[in-house]
C-alpha positions as CSV (number, residue, x, y, z in Angstrom):
1,M,410.7,147.5,96.9
2,R,406.8,147.2,98.1
3,K,405.0,150.3,97.0
4,R,403.3,151.9,99.9
5,L,400.1,153.5,100.1
6,R,399.7,157.1,100.9
7,I,397.5,158.3,104.1
8,R,395.1,160.0,101.7
9,T,394.2,156.5,100.2
10,Y,393.9,155.0,103.3
11,L,391.3,157.4,104.7
12,L,389.5,157.1,101.2
13,I,389.3,153.3,101.7
14,L,388.3,153.5,105.3
15,V,385.5,156.0,104.3
16,L,384.6,153.6,101.7
17,V,384.7,150.2,103.6
18,S,382.5,152.3,106.6
19,A,379.8,153.2,103.8
20,V,379.3,149.7,102.5
21,P,377.6,148.1,105.5
22,F,375.6,151.1,105.8
23,I,374.5,151.0,102.4
24,G,373.9,147.2,102.8
25,F,371.8,147.7,105.7
26,S,369.9,150.6,104.7
27,A,368.9,148.4,101.2
28,L,368.1,145.4,103.5
29,L,365.8,147.9,105.5
30,V,364.6,149.5,102.7
31,T,363.6,146.3,101.1
32,R,361.9,144.9,104.5
33,T,360.0,148.1,105.1
34,A,358.5,147.9,101.3
35,M,357.6,144.2,101.6
36,S,356.0,145.0,105.1
37,Q,354.2,148.2,103.8
38,T,352.8,146.1,100.7
39,Q,351.6,143.3,103.1
40,A,350.1,145.7,105.0
41,F,348.2,147.3,102.5
42,G,347.2,144.0,101.1
43,R,345.7,143.0,104.2
44,D,343.5,146.0,104.2
45,V,342.6,145.4,100.5
46,V,342.0,142.0,101.0
47,A,339.5,142.7,104.3
48,V,337.4,145.1,101.6
49,A,337.3,142.1,99.0
50,R,336.5,140.1,101.7
51,A,333.1,142.2,102.9
52,L,332.6,142.5,99.0
53,S,332.5,138.6,98.8
54,L,330.3,138.4,101.9
55,A,327.7,140.9,100.5
56,I,327.7,139.0,97.4
57,D,326.8,135.5,99.7
58,S,324.1,137.2,101.6
59,R,322.5,138.3,98.3
60,A,322.6,135.2,96.9
61,S,321.6,133.5,100.4
62,V,318.3,135.4,100.4
63,Y,317.6,134.0,96.4
64,Q,318.4,130.6,98.0
65,A,316.2,130.5,101.3
66,T,313.4,132.0,99.1
67,L,313.6,128.9,96.9
68,E,314.1,126.5,99.4
69,V,310.9,127.6,101.4
70,L,308.9,127.4,97.8
71,A,310.3,124.0,97.5
72,R,308.5,122.9,100.3
73,S,305.2,124.1,99.1
74,R,301.9,122.1,99.5
75,A,300.6,123.1,96.5
76,L,304.0,122.2,94.4
77,A,303.7,118.8,96.6
78,A,300.1,118.4,95.1
79,D,301.6,119.1,91.8
80,D,298.9,122.2,91.8
81,L,300.9,124.0,89.5
82,P,298.3,127.2,88.8
83,A,298.4,127.5,92.7
84,F,302.3,127.0,92.6
85,Y,302.7,130.0,90.0
86,V,300.6,132.1,92.5
87,E,303.1,131.5,94.9
88,I,306.3,131.9,92.9
89,H,305.0,135.0,91.4
90,E,304.7,136.7,94.6
91,A,308.1,135.9,95.7
92,A,309.3,136.8,92.1
93,A,307.9,140.3,92.9
94,L,309.5,140.3,96.2
95,L,313.0,139.4,95.1
96,D,312.8,141.9,91.7
97,S,313.6,138.5,89.7
98,R,312.2,135.8,87.8
99,I,311.5,132.4,89.2
100,A,311.4,129.2,87.1
101,L,310.4,125.2,87.8
102,S,311.9,122.7,85.4
103,L,311.8,118.9,84.9
104,P,314.9,117.1,85.6
105,D,316.0,117.3,81.6
106,G,315.6,120.9,81.9
107,Q,312.4,121.2,80.1
108,Q,310.5,124.4,81.8
109,V,307.2,124.0,83.4
110,L,306.9,127.7,84.7
111,N,308.2,130.8,84.5
112,T,307.2,133.9,86.2
113,A,308.3,135.8,82.9
114,R,305.4,134.1,81.1
115,P,301.9,133.6,81.3
116,L,300.5,130.4,83.3
117,G,300.2,127.8,80.3
118,A,302.4,129.7,77.8
119,A,304.8,127.7,75.7
120,L,308.1,127.6,77.5
121,P,311.6,126.5,75.9
122,W,314.2,124.4,77.5
123,R,316.8,125.7,80.1
124,A,319.7,127.3,78.3
125,R,322.1,125.3,80.5
126,P,320.7,121.8,80.7
127,D,323.7,120.7,82.6
128,Q,322.8,122.9,85.8
129,V,319.6,121.3,86.1
130,A,321.8,117.7,85.7
131,S,324.1,119.0,88.5
132,V,321.3,119.7,90.8
133,V,319.3,116.5,90.1
134,A,322.6,114.6,90.3
135,T,324.1,116.0,93.9
136,A,320.3,116.8,95.2
137,R,321.9,120.0,96.6
138,P,321.3,123.7,95.9
139,A,323.9,125.3,93.1
140,V,325.0,128.6,91.9
141,S,325.5,128.9,88.0
142,G,328.2,130.5,86.1
143,L,327.5,133.2,83.6
144,T,324.8,132.0,81.4
145,P,322.4,133.4,78.5
146,G,318.5,133.8,79.8
147,S,316.6,131.0,77.9
148,L,313.8,133.7,77.3
149,D,315.7,136.9,76.2
150,G,319.6,135.7,75.8
151,Q,320.5,138.2,78.2
152,P,323.3,136.9,80.4
153,L,322.4,136.2,83.9
154,V,323.2,133.8,86.8
155,T,320.9,131.0,88.4
156,I,320.2,129.6,91.6
157,D,318.8,126.2,91.5
158,V,317.3,124.4,94.3
159,P,316.3,120.7,94.0
160,V,312.3,119.6,94.6
161,M,312.6,116.2,96.4
162,R,309.7,113.6,96.3
163,E,309.7,110.3,97.4
164,G,310.5,107.5,94.6
165,P,310.2,103.9,94.7
166,D,313.8,103.6,95.7
167,G,314.2,106.5,97.9
168,P,314.0,110.4,97.7
169,E,314.6,111.7,94.1
170,V,314.4,115.0,92.6
171,R,311.2,116.0,90.7
172,Y,311.9,119.2,89.5
173,A,314.6,122.3,90.0
174,L,313.4,125.4,91.1
175,S,315.7,128.4,89.8
176,S,315.8,132.3,90.4
177,A,317.8,134.6,88.0
178,L,320.4,136.6,89.9
179,K,320.6,140.0,88.0
180,L,324.2,141.4,87.3
181,G,323.2,144.7,87.6
182,P,323.2,144.5,91.3
183,L,326.6,143.5,91.4
184,E,328.0,146.0,89.3
185,A,326.4,148.7,91.5
186,L,327.6,147.1,94.8
187,L,331.1,147.3,93.1
188,Q,330.5,151.1,92.4
189,S,329.0,151.9,95.6
190,Q,332.4,151.2,97.2
191,R,333.5,154.6,95.4
192,L,337.1,153.1,95.2
193,P,340.1,155.9,93.5
194,P,339.6,155.9,89.9
195,D,342.8,154.1,89.1
196,W,341.3,151.0,91.0
197,V,339.8,148.3,89.5
198,A,337.3,145.9,91.1
199,A,335.7,142.8,89.6
200,I,333.7,139.9,89.9
201,V,334.0,136.3,88.0
202,D,332.4,132.8,88.4
203,R,334.0,129.8,88.5
204,Q,335.2,129.7,84.9
205,G,336.9,133.1,85.1
206,L,334.1,134.9,83.4
207,F,333.5,138.6,84.2
208,L,330.3,139.2,86.1
209,A,330.5,142.9,86.9
210,R,333.5,145.2,86.6
211,T,334.1,148.8,87.8
212,R,335.9,149.7,84.7
213,D,334.3,148.8,81.1
214,N,331.8,146.5,82.7
215,A,330.0,146.3,79.2
216,A,332.9,145.3,77.1
217,R,334.2,143.0,79.6
218,L,331.2,141.1,80.8
219,G,331.2,137.5,79.9
220,T,335.0,137.6,78.8
221,L,337.8,135.8,80.6
222,A,340.0,137.2,83.4
223,S,343.6,137.5,82.5
224,A,345.3,134.3,83.0
225,E,347.5,135.6,85.9
226,W,344.5,136.3,88.0
227,R,343.1,133.0,87.0
228,A,346.2,131.3,88.5
229,Q,346.3,133.4,91.3
230,M,342.7,132.4,92.4
231,Q,343.9,128.4,92.4
232,T,346.7,129.1,95.0
233,G,344.0,129.8,97.9
234,P,340.8,131.7,98.8
235,E,342.6,134.8,100.0
236,T,345.8,135.8,98.1
237,W,347.5,139.2,97.6
238,S,350.0,139.1,94.6
239,R,351.3,140.7,91.7
240,V,349.2,140.5,88.4
241,T,349.0,142.1,85.0
242,T,345.2,143.2,84.0
243,L,343.8,143.0,80.7
244,D,344.4,146.5,80.5
245,G,348.2,146.2,80.8
246,V,348.6,147.5,84.0
247,V,350.7,146.1,86.5
248,T,349.0,145.7,89.8
249,Y,348.8,144.0,93.3
250,T,345.3,142.1,93.5
251,A,343.7,141.0,96.7
252,S,341.5,138.0,95.3
253,V,338.7,136.5,97.8
254,T,336.9,133.3,96.5
255,S,333.7,132.3,98.1
256,A,333.2,129.2,99.1
257,A,329.2,129.5,99.0
258,T,329.1,130.7,95.4
259,G,332.5,129.8,93.7
260,W,332.7,133.3,92.9
261,S,335.9,135.3,93.3
262,V,336.1,138.9,93.8
263,G,339.0,141.1,92.9
264,I,340.6,144.6,93.6
265,A,343.1,145.5,91.7
266,V,345.8,148.4,92.8
267,P,348.2,149.6,90.5
268,R,351.7,149.1,91.9
269,A,352.5,152.6,91.4
270,V,349.9,153.5,94.0
271,V,351.2,150.7,96.3
272,W,354.8,151.8,95.8
273,A,354.1,155.7,95.9
274,P,354.9,156.1,99.5
275,L,358.3,154.1,99.4
276,L,359.6,156.0,96.5
277,R,358.6,159.0,98.0
278,T,360.8,158.0,100.6
279,L,363.5,155.9,99.0
280,G,364.1,158.6,96.2
281,P,365.0,161.0,98.7
282,L,366.9,158.6,100.9
283,A,368.9,157.3,98.0
284,G,369.9,160.8,96.7
285,A,371.0,161.8,100.2
286,G,373.1,158.8,100.6
287,T,374.5,159.0,97.6
288,L,375.4,162.9,98.3
289,L,376.8,161.9,101.7
290,T,379.2,159.3,100.1
291,L,380.5,161.6,97.5
292,L,380.8,164.5,100.3
293,A,382.4,161.7,102.9
294,A,384.8,160.8,100.1
295,G,385.3,164.7,99.4
296,L,386.1,165.3,103.1
297,A,387.9,162.3,103.3
298,V,390.2,163.9,100.8
299,L,390.4,167.2,102.3
300,V,391.2,165.6,105.9
301,A,393.9,163.4,104.2
302,R,395.3,166.7,102.5
303,R,395.2,168.3,105.9
304,I,396.7,165.5,107.8
305,A,399.3,164.9,104.8
306,R,400.3,168.4,104.9
307,P,401.2,168.6,108.3
308,V,403.1,165.4,108.4
309,T,405.0,166.0,104.8
310,A,406.1,169.4,106.8
311,L,407.1,167.3,109.8
312,A,408.6,164.8,107.9
313,R,410.4,167.6,105.5
314,Q,410.9,170.2,108.7
315,G,410.1,168.3,112.0
316,A,407.5,170.8,112.8
317,A,404.1,170.3,114.3
318,P,401.2,171.4,112.1
319,E,399.8,174.7,113.3
320,D,395.9,174.1,112.4
321,L,394.3,170.4,112.9
322,D,390.7,171.4,113.0
323,L,388.3,169.0,111.7
324,A,384.1,169.5,111.0
325,E,383.2,166.1,111.0
326,A,380.5,166.1,113.8
327,Q,379.1,169.2,112.4
328,E,378.4,167.2,109.3
329,V,376.6,164.4,110.9
330,A,374.4,166.1,112.6
331,A,373.1,167.7,109.4
332,T,372.9,164.2,108.1
333,L,370.9,162.9,110.9
334,H,368.8,166.1,110.6
335,A,368.1,165.2,106.9
336,A,367.3,161.7,107.6
337,D,364.7,162.6,110.5
338,Q,363.1,165.3,108.1
339,E,362.6,162.0,105.7
340,R,361.1,159.9,108.1
341,R,358.8,162.4,109.1
342,T,357.4,162.9,105.6
343,A,357.5,159.2,105.3
344,E,355.2,158.8,108.2
345,A,352.7,161.2,107.4
346,V,352.0,159.9,103.8
347,L,351.7,156.6,105.8
348,R,349.0,158.1,108.0
349,D,347.3,159.8,104.8
350,R,347.1,155.9,103.1
351,E,345.7,154.4,106.5
352,A,343.1,157.5,106.5
353,E,342.3,156.2,102.6
354,L,341.9,152.7,103.5
355,R,339.8,153.8,106.9
356,V,337.3,155.7,104.5
357,A,337.4,152.6,102.4
358,R,336.4,150.3,105.0
359,E,333.5,152.8,106.3
360,L,332.0,152.7,102.7
361,S,331.5,148.9,102.6
362,P,328.0,147.8,103.2
363,L,329.4,145.9,106.0
364,A,330.4,147.1,109.2
365,P,334.0,146.2,110.7
366,W,334.9,145.5,114.2
367,T,337.3,144.0,116.4
368,A,337.7,142.0,119.7
369,D,340.2,140.7,122.2
370,A,340.4,136.7,123.0
371,E,337.9,137.2,125.8
372,G,335.2,138.8,123.1
373,R,335.5,142.3,124.1
374,L,335.2,144.7,121.6
375,L,338.2,146.8,120.7
376,A,336.9,148.7,117.7
377,V,333.9,149.2,115.7
378,S,332.7,150.9,112.9
379,D,331.1,154.5,113.5
380,R,328.2,153.3,111.1
381,V,327.1,151.0,114.1
382,S,327.5,153.8,116.4
383,N,325.4,156.0,114.3
384,V,322.4,153.3,114.0
385,T,322.3,153.1,118.0
386,G,323.4,156.4,118.7
387,T,326.0,155.0,121.7
388,T,329.1,156.8,121.9
389,G,332.6,156.9,123.7
390,E,333.3,154.0,126.2
391,A,329.4,152.7,125.9
392,R,330.5,151.0,122.3
393,W,333.9,149.2,123.6
394,G,334.2,146.2,125.7
395,T,330.8,144.6,126.5
396,G,328.5,147.7,126.0
397,W,327.2,146.7,122.6
398,L,325.0,144.1,124.6
399,N,322.7,147.4,126.2
400,T,321.9,148.2,122.2
401,L,320.5,144.7,121.6
402,H,316.6,144.1,121.9
403,P,315.7,142.4,125.4
404,E,314.4,139.0,123.8
405,D,317.6,138.6,121.8
406,R,320.2,139.7,124.7
407,T,320.5,136.1,126.4
408,G,320.6,134.2,123.2
409,T,323.0,136.3,121.5
410,L,325.2,136.3,124.4
411,A,325.1,132.4,124.8
412,V,326.1,131.9,121.0
413,W,329.1,134.8,121.1
414,Q,330.6,133.2,124.7
415,R,330.5,129.5,122.8
416,S,332.3,131.1,119.7
417,V,335.1,132.5,122.2
418,E,335.6,129.3,124.2
419,T,335.7,127.0,121.4
420,G,337.3,129.0,118.9
421,Q,334.4,128.3,116.4
422,D,333.4,130.7,113.7
423,Y,330.4,133.1,115.0
424,D,327.8,133.7,113.0
425,H,324.3,135.1,114.5
426,S,321.3,137.5,114.0
427,F,319.7,139.6,116.3
428,R,317.7,142.9,116.5
429,I,319.4,145.9,117.6
430,R,318.3,149.5,118.8
431,Q,318.0,152.0,116.2
432,R,317.7,156.1,117.3
433,S,315.2,157.4,115.2
434,G,315.2,161.1,114.2
435,A,312.5,162.1,116.7
436,G,314.4,160.7,119.6
437,G,312.4,157.7,119.8
438,E,313.8,154.2,119.4
439,D,313.1,151.2,116.8
440,W,314.7,148.1,116.3
441,R,316.5,146.4,113.2
442,W,317.6,142.9,112.4
443,M,321.3,142.4,112.3
444,R,323.4,139.4,111.2
445,A,327.1,139.6,112.9
446,R,329.7,137.3,111.5
447,A,333.2,136.7,112.8
448,A,336.4,134.4,112.5
449,P,339.3,134.2,115.3
450,L,342.7,134.9,114.7
451,L,344.6,131.7,116.3
452,G,348.0,132.0,118.4
453,A,350.6,129.5,118.2
454,D,348.7,127.3,120.9
455,G,345.7,127.2,118.4
456,R,343.8,129.4,120.7
457,P,342.1,132.6,119.6
458,I,344.3,135.8,120.1
459,R,341.7,138.5,118.2
460,W,338.5,138.4,116.5
461,Y,337.7,139.8,113.4
462,G,333.9,140.1,112.2
463,T,331.6,142.5,110.5
464,T,327.8,143.5,111.2
465,E,325.2,143.4,108.4
466,D,322.0,145.0,108.0
467,V,319.5,142.5,107.6
468,D,316.3,144.1,108.2
469,D,314.4,144.2,105.0
470,R,315.7,140.8,104.2
471,V,313.9,139.4,107.7
472,R,310.9,141.7,106.9
473,S,310.9,140.0,103.4
474,R,310.8,136.8,104.6
475,L,308.3,137.5,107.3
476,A,306.0,139.0,104.4
477,L,306.4,135.6,102.8
478,Q,305.4,133.3,105.8
479,V,302.2,135.7,105.9
480,S,301.5,135.2,102.3
481,E,302.4,131.0,102.8
482,A,299.7,131.4,105.5
483,R,297.0,132.7,103.4
484,L,298.0,130.5,100.5
485,R,297.7,127.4,102.9
486,V,294.1,128.3,103.9
487,L,293.4,128.5,99.9
488,T,295.1,125.2,99.5
489,E,293.5,123.2,101.9
490,D,290.1,124.6,100.8
491,L,291.0,123.4,97.2
492,E,292.3,120.2,98.6
493,A,288.7,119.3,100.1
494,Q,287.1,119.6,96.7
495,V,289.9,117.8,95.1
496,L,289.0,114.9,97.7
497,A,285.1,114.8,97.1
498,E,285.8,115.2,93.0
499,V,288.6,111.9,93.4
500,A,285.8,110.2,95.0
501,A,283.0,111.0,92.9
502,R,285.4,109.8,89.7
503,E,286.6,106.7,91.9
504,A,282.7,105.5,92.4
505,A,282.1,106.2,88.8
506,Q,285.0,104.2,87.6
507,A,283.9,101.1,90.1
508,A,280.5,101.7,88.0
509,L,282.2,101.3,84.6
510,H,284.9,98.4,86.0
511,Q,281.4,96.3,86.9
512,S,279.7,97.1,83.6
513,Q,283.1,95.8,81.6
514,R,282.8,92.9,83.7
515,M,279.4,92.3,83.0
516,E,280.0,92.8,79.4
517,A,283.0,90.4,79.1
518,L,280.8,87.6,80.5
519,G,277.9,88.2,78.2
520,K,280.5,87.9,75.3
521,L,281.8,84.7,76.7
522,A,278.4,83.3,77.3
523,S,277.2,84.4,73.7
524,G,280.7,83.0,72.3
525,V,280.3,79.5,74.1
526,A,276.4,79.4,73.2
527,H,277.3,79.5,69.4
528,D,279.9,77.4,69.2
529,F,278.0,74.6,71.2
530,N,274.7,75.4,69.1
531,N,276.6,74.6,65.7
532,V,278.0,71.2,67.6
533,L,274.7,70.6,68.9
534,Q,273.1,71.1,65.1
535,A,275.4,69.1,63.6
536,V,275.2,66.5,66.2
537,G,271.1,66.6,66.0
538,G,271.5,66.4,62.1
539,S,273.5,63.2,61.9
540,L,271.1,61.7,64.6
541,S,268.2,62.4,62.2
542,L,269.8,61.3,59.0
543,I,270.6,57.7,60.8
544,L,266.9,57.4,62.2
545,R,265.6,58.1,58.5
546,A,267.7,55.0,57.1
547,P,269.2,53.0,60.0
548,A,269.5,49.9,57.3
549,D,271.8,52.1,54.9
550,T,275.4,51.2,56.4
551,A,277.5,53.1,54.2
552,R,275.4,56.4,54.9
553,V,275.2,55.7,58.6
554,Q,278.8,55.3,58.9
555,R,279.4,58.4,56.9
556,V,276.8,60.3,59.2
557,A,278.2,59.1,62.3
558,A,281.4,60.5,61.5
559,L,279.8,63.7,60.7
560,A,278.7,63.6,64.3
561,R,282.0,62.5,65.6
562,D,283.7,65.3,63.9
563,A,280.8,67.5,65.6
564,V,281.7,66.1,68.9
565,A,285.3,66.4,68.6
566,R,285.2,70.4,67.5
567,G,283.3,70.5,70.9
568,S,285.8,69.1,72.9
569,A,288.5,71.4,71.1
570,I,285.9,74.4,72.2
571,T,286.0,73.1,75.7
572,G,289.9,72.3,75.6
573,R,289.7,76.0,74.7
574,M,287.6,77.4,77.5
575,L,289.8,75.0,79.9
576,S,292.9,76.5,78.9
577,L,291.7,80.4,79.3
578,A,290.2,79.3,83.0
579,R,293.0,77.4,84.1
580,R,296.2,76.0,82.3
581,A,295.9,72.5,80.6
582,D,298.2,69.7,81.3
583,L,300.9,70.1,78.7
584,H,303.2,66.9,77.9
585,A,306.0,68.6,76.9
586,G,308.9,66.9,75.2
587,P,311.8,67.6,72.5
588,V,310.3,68.7,69.4
589,D,312.1,68.8,66.1
590,A,311.1,72.4,64.7
591,S,312.6,72.0,61.1
592,A,310.5,68.8,61.1
593,L,307.4,69.9,62.3
594,L,307.1,73.0,60.1
595,T,307.8,71.0,57.0
596,D,305.3,68.2,58.1
597,L,302.6,71.4,58.6
598,Q,303.5,72.8,55.4
599,V,301.9,69.8,53.5
600,V,298.9,69.8,55.7
601,L,298.3,73.4,55.4
602,D,298.7,73.4,51.5
603,H,295.3,71.6,51.7
604,T,293.4,73.0,54.5
605,L,294.0,76.7,53.4
606,G,292.9,76.5,49.9
607,G,294.7,77.0,46.6
608,G,294.8,81.3,47.2
609,V,297.6,81.0,49.9
610,R,301.3,79.9,49.2
611,V,302.6,78.0,52.2
612,E,306.5,78.5,52.8
613,V,308.7,77.1,55.5
614,D,312.1,78.4,56.3
615,A,313.8,76.4,59.2
616,P,317.4,75.2,58.9
617,P,317.7,71.3,59.9
618,S,320.4,71.9,62.2
619,L,318.4,73.5,64.7
620,P,318.4,71.9,68.2
621,P,315.2,70.6,69.5
622,L,312.8,73.0,71.4
623,L,310.8,71.8,74.6
624,A,307.3,71.9,74.2
625,D,303.8,69.7,73.7
626,R,303.8,69.0,70.0
627,G,299.9,68.6,69.8
628,Q,299.3,72.0,71.3
629,L,301.9,73.5,69.4
630,E,300.5,72.1,66.1
631,T,297.0,73.9,67.2
632,V,298.3,76.9,67.9
633,L,300.4,77.0,64.8
634,I,297.0,75.7,62.7
635,N,295.2,78.2,64.5
636,L,297.5,81.2,63.5
637,A,297.4,79.8,59.7
638,T,293.8,79.9,59.7
639,N,293.7,83.6,61.1
640,A,296.3,84.2,58.2
641,R,294.1,82.8,55.7
642,D,291.4,85.3,57.1
643,A,293.2,88.3,56.7
644,M,294.3,87.8,53.1
645,P,291.1,87.3,51.2
646,R,292.4,87.8,47.9
647,G,295.4,85.2,48.6
648,G,298.7,85.8,49.8
649,T,302.1,84.1,51.2
650,F,301.8,82.5,54.5
651,L,305.6,81.9,56.2
652,L,306.8,79.7,58.8
653,S,310.2,80.3,59.8
654,A,312.4,79.1,63.1
655,G,315.9,80.4,64.2
656,L,317.7,80.8,67.5
657,E,316.9,83.7,69.7
658,D,317.6,84.6,73.2
659,G,318.6,81.2,74.2
660,G,315.5,79.8,72.8
661,I,313.9,78.5,69.4
662,R,311.9,81.4,67.7
663,I,308.9,80.3,65.5
664,E,307.5,82.9,63.3
665,A,304.3,82.6,61.6
666,A,304.3,85.9,58.9
667,D,301.2,86.6,56.4
668,T,301.2,89.3,53.7
669,G,297.6,90.3,54.8
670,E,295.9,93.3,55.5
671,G,297.3,93.6,59.1
672,M,296.0,95.2,62.3
673,P,295.7,98.9,63.2
674,P,296.9,99.7,66.9
675,D,293.7,99.9,68.7
676,V,293.0,96.3,67.2
677,L,296.4,95.3,68.1
678,A,296.0,96.3,71.7
679,R,293.4,93.8,72.2
680,A,294.2,90.8,69.8
681,R,295.3,88.9,72.9
682,E,291.7,89.4,74.4
683,P,289.6,86.2,74.5
684,F,286.9,86.3,72.1
685,F,287.8,89.4,70.8
686,T,287.5,89.1,66.7
687,T,287.0,91.4,64.1
688,K,285.5,88.6,61.7
689,P,281.6,88.3,61.1
690,A,279.7,86.9,63.4
691,G,279.8,83.0,63.1
692,V,283.3,83.1,61.3
693,G,285.6,83.0,64.4
694,T,285.9,82.5,67.8
695,G,288.4,85.0,69.1
696,L,290.3,82.2,71.0
697,G,293.2,81.8,68.3
698,L,295.4,84.4,69.5
699,A,294.4,83.9,73.3
700,L,295.4,80.5,73.4
701,A,298.5,80.8,71.6
702,H,299.2,83.7,74.6
703,G,298.6,81.3,77.1
704,F,300.4,78.5,75.5
705,A,303.6,80.4,75.0
706,E,303.5,81.3,78.8
707,Q,302.4,77.7,80.0
708,S,306.0,76.5,78.0
709,G,308.0,79.0,79.8
710,G,308.3,81.2,76.9
711,T,306.8,84.5,75.2
712,L,304.7,85.6,72.4
713,R,305.0,89.1,70.6
714,I,302.7,90.3,67.8
715,D,304.1,93.0,65.2
716,S,301.6,94.3,62.8
717,T,301.3,97.2,60.4
718,P,298.3,98.1,58.0
719,G,298.8,97.3,54.6
720,H,302.1,95.4,55.6
721,G,301.1,91.9,57.2
722,T,301.1,90.3,60.7
723,V,304.1,88.6,62.2
724,V,303.4,86.2,65.3
725,T,306.4,85.1,67.0
726,L,306.8,82.4,69.6
727,I,309.8,82.1,71.5
728,L,310.1,78.5,73.0
729,P,312.8,76.8,75.5
730,L,315.1,74.5,74.2
731,A,314.8,71.1,75.0
732,D,317.0,70.5,78.4
733,A,316.7,67.2,80.5
734,A,316.8,69.5,83.9
735,R,313.8,71.5,82.6
736,L,311.8,68.4,81.9
737,P,310.2,68.0,85.2
738,A,309.8,71.4,86.1
739,L,307.3,71.7,83.3
740,H,305.3,68.7,83.9
741,D,305.1,70.1,87.4
742,A,304.1,73.3,86.2
743,G,301.0,71.4,84.2
């Protein structure tokens, strides 16, 4: 027989089943409320972080704008570094910073922290300069030690462009140090609650400033969770565990201009406090109500069960069936209403705290509708302009603008409202003075739209920043530039006069050098031909004295013929220098040529000089005029002999190099110092005593190499001898006509 449940059990099940959906709905409602409150709280904290990021960008833009103005300085364009040092020194004083000028390799040229002309070190981070040179764009560095004092800082670098042979190129990098102290002061000025932490990190996640333990955390890495959060987007709000081990909700905003991130970490207990204050009593009340309902169900079941049981036993109706359900429900609703009121009061307190935090920010926030009419504006703007009430809303703010700025400002704002593009504009606004008068201050307003589903703006969120000091500094800089421009123009006139004088002196020097070279040429030619004429004249005199002595006449005639041959050789050399003589190029066996020359040179150079040859017989033939090549090598051998007055070794060698035949003439003589080596190819230049040499040997060798389609190289070290290298082309049937045509 099936066991039947009693009424008491059914009522208890009914109460429990009825409570399950209520408990589930309450849990869902509490969860959604918690998420909504957390996201709303996060939006407000992100707004504060965004305002801080904009303030940092504004500070960096002042430095960048100043550097860009200096990069266009006339003094720098003229490489007048002393005048440019004066300019950057004045700018550095205005910025309360130091400015440096560096070469593309990172070597500093000027630094306002050191006197003009002082020795300067390399930049601590040459890769920062390399980045500016590679991109030709301004760059903001991460945390880096200072090159002069090693103190941590960040730099803003701007390229200085010049016109190069292939187009514009970076000539210098102009940089300014951004001190870290003002960044910490900016964070501290927000007066955040003591258990909140605000911080600024660079692109690598290194701390630049922090409201808590700034000195200890400076230059260290942020937590891995925050660095991972930065990679998810420019503006985020998520759970992060700080380096102190505190579980927080962190708002992170990354600047597109500097690449730095601003983070504000709020302890999770602070974010959840309103919810916990609401949830705790609700959970307790729910549990108590469930137990009370179960107890009442048991009581009611007993009261129902007794009459029913009595009715079943006796058939009599119950005498008292009074119930208290309505009174219990009213008491429960009253308790819930009290809890709701308490939660609303806590929420109002949190909203007031965030409102105060926004007012403490250096940026004054404001909100406008889709048509551009102001809906809300910070009291800070009203305190500056003196406007109150309805004059602050709608389009009333236009009345506070300077008359000259009103039309342009309205046009830019209306264009942004119509197109949905971000708004960024500067203007002058009326400032109420303490004496009841008026003054004007420069302001910069920026705003971004909140877009609807159709892509059109439905609301505008913006900030207004006081930039009066910055604008006035820029105007002062322009005045300084005007003064420097006048000084620069005077200096340019003096420089032009000095350049003209130097050019005239150089022209006179060049004329003198040409005349000196012509004199040397005439002297050398006259000397050599005088020797030839004396030999010929002497021979003729001897012939006239004994014309009948046939043997003597033939011997003397041979001497005269040799003298005439020497004169012809001098003429040939002169023609080679004045114009390229005809070459009769053909294939030449370098190994056989050097071997034949060894036999000749062994007899002509004297016993004190040992002639050696190193030329493999397997070398392919080269292309040259054999007779001219022999003359060049004999001249080189003669020079080598003169360089070895106490004897030595003269080595002729051949081999393959750069697709041609390499012929080297090396001696173990005295060698040439650098100044003599630099002039060795000049015609008639010689270090030998008068009458010993003509100074044409190396000049002819150089001309022969070029006319043959090759090159000549001279290597010499004092005390270690000289090596003259000829690189001549390989014999090639296709090259023969071309070389004959060149001759």
